C-alpha positions as CSV (number, residue, x, y, z in Angstrom):
1,M,0.1,0.1,0.0
2,N,0.9,3.7,-0.7
3,I,2.1,4.9,2.2
4,V,0.2,8.2,2.0
5,A,-2.4,5.8,1.8
6,E,-1.7,3.8,4.9
7,F,-0.9,6.8,6.8
8,F,-4.5,8.2,6.5
9,V,-5.9,4.4,7.2
10,V,-3.7,4.2,10.4
11,A,-5.0,7.7,11.3
12,F,-8.4,6.7,11.0
13,K,-7.8,3.6,13.4
14,V,-6.1,6.0,15.7
15,L,-9.4,7.9,16.1
16,W,-11.9,5.1,15.7
17,A,-9.8,3.6,18.8
18,F,-10.6,6.8,20.7
19,V,-14.2,7.0,19.9
20,L,-14.1,3.1,21.1
21,S,-12.8,4.4,24.2
22,A,-14.8,7.3,24.7
23,L,-18.3,5.0,24.0
24,K,-17.4,3.0,26.8
25,W,-17.8,5.7,28.6
26,F,-21.8,5.8,28.5
27,V,-22.3,2.1,27.5
28,R,-20.8,-0.3,30.3
29,P,-19.0,-3.6,28.2
30,K,-20.3,-7.4,29.1
31,E,-18.4,-9.1,31.6
32,K,-16.9,-12.4,30.4
33,S,-17.5,-15.4,32.0
34,V,-14.8,-16.7,33.8
35,A,-16.9,-20.1,35.3
36,G,-15.1,-23.0,35.4
37,Q,-12.2,-21.7,34.2
38,V,-8.7,-22.1,35.8
39,C,-7.4,-19.3,37.3
40,L,-3.8,-19.3,39.0
41,I,-3.2,-16.3,41.6
42,T,0.3,-15.6,42.9
43,G,0.8,-14.1,46.3
44,A,-2.9,-15.3,47.5
45,G,-2.4,-15.8,50.6
46,S,-3.2,-12.7,51.8
47,G,-4.3,-8.8,50.6
48,L,-5.0,-7.9,47.1
49,G,-4.8,-11.9,46.1
50,R,-7.1,-12.9,49.0
51,L,-9.8,-10.7,47.7
52,F,-8.9,-11.3,44.1
53,A,-9.1,-15.0,45.1
54,K,-12.9,-14.5,46.7
55,E,-14.0,-12.4,43.1
56,F,-12.8,-15.4,41.0
57,A,-14.7,-17.7,43.4
58,R,-18.0,-15.8,43.6
59,R,-18.2,-16.2,39.7
60,Q,-17.7,-19.8,39.8
61,A,-13.7,-20.3,38.9
62,I,-11.8,-22.6,39.8
63,L,-8.6,-21.1,41.9
64,V,-5.0,-22.1,42.3
65,L,-4.0,-20.5,45.3
66,W,0.0,-19.8,45.2
67,D,2.3,-18.3,48.1
68,I,5.1,-18.4,50.3
69,N,3.2,-18.6,53.4
70,S,0.9,-22.4,53.9
71,Q,-1.5,-21.1,56.5
72,G,-2.6,-17.6,55.3
73,N,-2.6,-19.6,52.0
74,E,-4.9,-22.5,53.1
75,E,-7.0,-18.9,55.5
76,T,-8.0,-18.3,52.0
77,A,-9.2,-21.4,50.2
78,E,-11.3,-21.9,53.2
79,M,-13.1,-19.0,52.5
80,V,-12.9,-19.5,48.4
81,R,-15.1,-23.6,49.6
82,Q,-17.5,-21.2,52.1
83,I,-18.7,-18.9,48.5
84,Y,-18.3,-22.0,46.7
85,K,-20.3,-23.7,49.2
86,E,-22.7,-20.7,49.4
87,L,-22.9,-20.6,45.5
88,A,-24.3,-23.6,45.7
89,V,-27.3,-23.4,48.0
90,C,-28.1,-20.4,46.2
91,L,-27.7,-21.9,42.4
92,A,-30.1,-24.9,44.1
93,S,-32.4,-22.8,46.0
94,S,-33.3,-20.7,42.6
95,A,-33.6,-23.8,40.2
96,G,-36.2,-25.2,43.1
97,Q,-34.0,-28.3,44.1
98,I,-32.6,-27.9,47.3
99,S,-32.0,-30.8,49.2
100,E,-29.6,-31.4,52.2
101,H,-27.4,-34.0,49.6
102,K,-27.1,-31.9,47.3
103,V,-25.4,-29.2,49.6
104,T,-23.1,-31.8,51.2
105,T,-22.0,-33.2,48.0
106,F,-20.9,-29.9,46.4
107,Q,-16.9,-30.3,45.8
108,P,-15.3,-26.8,46.2
109,Q,-12.8,-26.9,43.2
110,V,-10.0,-24.6,45.3
111,Y,-6.3,-25.8,45.0
112,T,-3.1,-24.6,47.1
113,Y,0.3,-24.9,46.4
114,V,3.3,-23.3,48.3
115,C,5.3,-21.2,45.7
116,D,8.4,-19.0,46.4
117,V,8.4,-17.2,43.5
118,G,11.5,-15.4,43.6
119,K,12.9,-18.7,43.0
120,R,13.2,-19.7,39.4
121,D,13.2,-23.4,40.0
122,N,10.1,-23.7,42.7
123,V,8.1,-22.1,40.0
124,Y,8.8,-24.2,36.9
125,Q,8.4,-27.2,39.3
126,T,4.9,-26.2,40.8
127,A,3.8,-25.1,37.7
128,E,4.4,-28.6,36.4
129,K,2.9,-29.7,39.7
130,V,-0.2,-27.9,39.0
131,R,-0.3,-29.0,35.0
132,R,-0.5,-32.5,36.6
133,E,-3.3,-32.3,39.3
134,V,-5.5,-29.3,38.0
135,G,-4.7,-29.2,34.2
136,D,-3.8,-25.4,31.9
137,I,-4.1,-22.6,33.2
138,D,-6.9,-19.8,31.7
139,V,-6.5,-16.9,33.6
140,L,-2.5,-16.1,35.5
141,V,-2.8,-12.9,38.1
142,N,0.7,-12.1,39.1
143,N,-0.1,-10.6,42.2
144,A,2.7,-11.5,44.6
145,G,4.6,-8.7,45.8
146,V,7.1,-7.4,48.8
147,V,8.9,-4.2,49.7
148,S,12.0,-3.7,51.6
149,G,11.6,-0.8,52.9
150,H,14.7,0.6,53.3
151,H,16.7,3.8,51.9
152,L,18.7,2.7,48.8
153,L,22.3,2.6,50.7
154,E,20.9,1.3,53.7
155,C,19.3,-1.3,52.0
156,P,21.0,-5.1,52.2
157,D,21.7,-5.7,48.3
158,E,20.0,-8.9,49.5
159,L,16.9,-7.7,50.0
160,I,17.2,-5.7,46.8
161,E,17.4,-8.6,45.0
162,R,14.4,-10.3,46.6
163,T,12.3,-7.4,45.5
164,M,13.0,-7.7,41.8
165,M,13.0,-11.3,41.9
166,V,9.7,-11.4,43.9
167,N,8.1,-8.2,41.9
168,C,9.5,-8.7,38.2
169,H,11.4,-11.6,37.2
170,A,8.5,-13.9,38.8
171,H,6.5,-12.7,36.2
172,F,9.0,-13.8,33.6
173,W,9.1,-18.0,35.2
174,T,5.0,-17.9,35.6
175,T,4.6,-16.5,32.3
176,K,7.3,-19.1,30.6
177,A,5.6,-22.0,32.6
178,F,1.7,-21.1,31.4
179,L,1.9,-19.6,27.8
180,P,2.7,-22.2,25.6
181,K,-0.6,-23.8,26.2
182,M,-2.1,-20.5,25.7
183,L,-0.3,-19.6,22.6
184,E,-1.0,-23.5,21.1
185,I,-5.0,-22.8,21.8
186,N,-5.3,-18.8,21.3
187,H,-6.7,-18.5,24.6
188,G,-5.9,-16.8,27.9
189,H,-5.6,-14.4,30.3
190,I,-2.5,-12.6,31.7
191,V,-2.7,-10.1,35.0
192,T,-0.2,-8.3,35.7
193,V,-0.7,-6.4,39.3
194,A,2.2,-3.2,39.5
195,S,0.9,0.2,41.0
196,S,1.5,3.3,40.2
197,L,5.1,3.6,40.9
198,G,5.6,1.4,38.0
199,L,4.8,4.3,36.0
200,F,6.4,7.0,37.9
201,S,8.4,6.9,41.5
202,T,9.3,8.9,44.5
203,A,12.1,9.0,46.4
204,G,13.1,6.1,49.1
205,V,11.6,2.7,47.6
206,E,14.0,2.9,44.5
207,D,14.6,-1.4,44.5
208,Y,10.0,-1.5,44.4
209,C,10.0,1.0,42.1
210,A,12.1,-0.2,39.7
211,S,10.8,-4.0,39.9
212,K,7.4,-2.1,38.9
213,F,8.6,-0.3,36.3
214,G,10.0,-4.0,35.6
215,A,6.7,-5.7,35.7
216,V,5.2,-3.1,33.6
217,G,7.5,-2.9,30.9
218,F,7.7,-6.6,31.0
219,H,3.9,-6.7,30.1
220,E,3.6,-3.8,27.4
221,S,6.4,-5.9,25.6
222,L,4.4,-9.1,25.8
223,S,1.4,-7.5,24.9
224,H,2.9,-6.1,22.0
225,E,4.4,-9.9,21.5
226,L,1.2,-10.8,21.1
227,K,-0.3,-8.5,19.2
228,A,2.1,-9.3,16.6
229,A,1.5,-12.9,16.5
230,D,-2.5,-12.3,16.3
231,K,-3.0,-14.2,19.3
232,D,-6.1,-11.9,20.0
233,G,-7.7,-14.6,21.8
234,I,-4.8,-13.7,24.4
235,K,-5.5,-11.4,26.7
236,M,-3.6,-8.5,28.6
237,T,-4.6,-6.5,31.7
238,L,-2.4,-4.2,33.9
239,V,-3.3,-3.6,37.2
240,C,-1.5,0.2,38.5
241,P,-3.3,1.0,41.6
242,Y,-2.7,4.4,43.9
243,L,-1.6,3.2,47.4
244,V,-4.3,0.3,48.9
245,D,-4.9,0.3,52.5
246,T,-3.2,-3.3,53.0
247,G,-1.0,-2.2,55.8
248,M,2.2,-2.6,52.7
249,F,3.2,1.0,52.7
250,R,1.6,1.8,57.0
251,G,2.9,5.2,57.7
252,C,2.9,6.4,54.0
253,R,2.0,10.5,54.1
254,I,1.2,13.1,51.5
255,R,0.5,16.1,52.4
256,K,-2.2,16.5,54.8
257,E,-4.2,19.0,52.7
258,I,-4.3,16.6,49.7
259,E,-4.9,13.7,51.8
260,P,-8.9,14.4,51.8
261,F,-8.9,14.0,48.2
262,L,-5.8,11.0,47.5
263,P,-6.6,8.8,50.1
264,P,-5.4,5.9,50.5
265,L,-7.4,3.2,48.6
266,K,-9.6,0.5,50.6
267,P,-8.2,-3.0,49.3
268,E,-11.9,-4.2,48.3
269,Y,-12.6,-1.1,45.8
270,C,-9.4,-1.7,44.3
271,V,-9.8,-5.5,43.3
272,K,-13.6,-4.5,41.9
273,Q,-12.2,-2.1,40.0
274,A,-9.4,-4.3,38.4
275,M,-12.3,-7.6,38.4
276,N,-14.3,-5.0,36.1
277,A,-11.5,-4.1,33.7
278,I,-10.1,-8.0,33.5
279,L,-13.7,-9.3,32.9
280,T,-14.5,-6.5,30.0
281,D,-10.7,-7.1,28.7
282,Q,-8.9,-4.0,29.0
283,P,-5.4,-3.6,28.6
284,M,-4.8,-1.0,31.5
285,I,-6.5,0.3,34.6
286,C,-5.3,2.5,37.1
287,T,-7.5,3.7,40.4
288,P,-8.2,6.4,40.8
289,R,-8.1,7.5,37.7
290,L,-6.4,10.7,38.3
291,M,-3.4,8.7,38.5
292,Y,-3.7,8.9,34.3
293,M,-3.0,12.5,34.4
294,V,-0.3,12.1,36.9
295,N,1.0,10.0,34.3
296,F,0.4,11.9,31.7
297,M,2.1,14.7,33.2
298,K,4.6,13.3,34.0
299,S,5.5,12.2,30.2
300,I,5.0,15.5,29.3
301,L,6.7,18.2,32.0
302,P,10.4,19.1,32.4
303,F,11.0,16.9,35.2
304,E,12.0,20.2,37.4
305,A,8.4,20.9,36.5
306,V,7.9,17.3,38.2
307,V,9.8,17.4,41.3
308,C,7.4,21.3,42.0
309,M,4.2,19.1,41.6
310,Y,5.7,16.4,43.8
311,R,6.8,18.9,46.3
312,F,3.5,20.2,46.1
313,L,1.8,17.2,46.6
314,G,4.0,16.0,49.1
315,A,4.7,13.4,47.1
316,D,8.1,13.6,47.3
317,K,9.3,12.3,50.3
318,C,5.6,10.7,51.2
319,M,7.3,7.3,52.2
320,Y,9.8,8.7,54.4
321,P,7.5,8.3,57.3
322,F,7.1,4.6,56.1
323,I,10.6,3.7,55.9
324,A,11.3,5.5,59.5
325,Q,8.6,3.0,61.0
326,R,10.4,0.2,59.2
327,K,13.4,1.1,60.9
328,Q,11.6,1.6,64.1
329,A,10.0,-2.0,64.0
330,M,13.1,-3.6,63.2
331,N,15.7,-2.1,65.8
332,N,12.3,-2.7,68.3
333,N,12.9,-6.4,67.0
334,E,16.7,-6.6,67.7
335,A,16.8,-5.0,70.8
336,K,13.8,-7.8,72.1
337,N,15.6,-10.1,70.8
338,G,19.1,-9.4,72.4
339,I,21.4,-8.1,69.2
């Protein structure tokens, strides 16, 4: 095709993409069904991972839960089983066929595995076990994450490596383990739970920001690779929430006058927004929506202007109280243990 003609075709497609995006503000896309599909969630033992598990369970998905903490993982599994039981009662009741026999014989489909996603061999071994015992994965939710909570020069190298392994490298291992089958049947969904700190950074958490930037870069590159291979049956969703009130960043503070307008997100709200994006095949979700604007401004403003904006919001040193609390807690533990 003549390059001039192709340019106008591309321009039309770009404008059409804007129109379709605008329509979604007025016409809510229909959510797809994940009933009976196998959904694997990393970091399922607590926080957002546990909430994701409960949301997928309510939609009758088969759950595969990974976490390094077996106790927390089993607690999540028990919550999922309770949701399955309630669903069984509701379904039987709505069909007018409720009976004690049907309720008690309902078998919740949830599988738990202890896995350290920061260790490549452990990921591959556990993935092979999942394929043998459960089957192929339809939805992969890369959610596991850690934070060291130290300034760069005070952070042990081992913690920096751990942050990078869990928050970034693990996405490579889990995806390499389950993507081949998705490619074979041209079906699947990969969810990357990153952070707003994977789009723009702040001071004091260099390892965390770097790991989340890495996760975002990995996700975007893989999305382009799937498009280039015409694998449109495999969907990708990038989740970038603002500070979530899970305790992970307890103590983080922005300017007090701004805090009422930008409070920490409730975990339930964050996951519900993410689920809506996943079930409507939305490529990316930032919560709250203000994060889109912040990311856009960071992309177009000179660096010094970004610094001025950060200082006005109190975002330049928002992690310092959190780091101080972590340091104090560690010192108290050392004193308690007589170290």
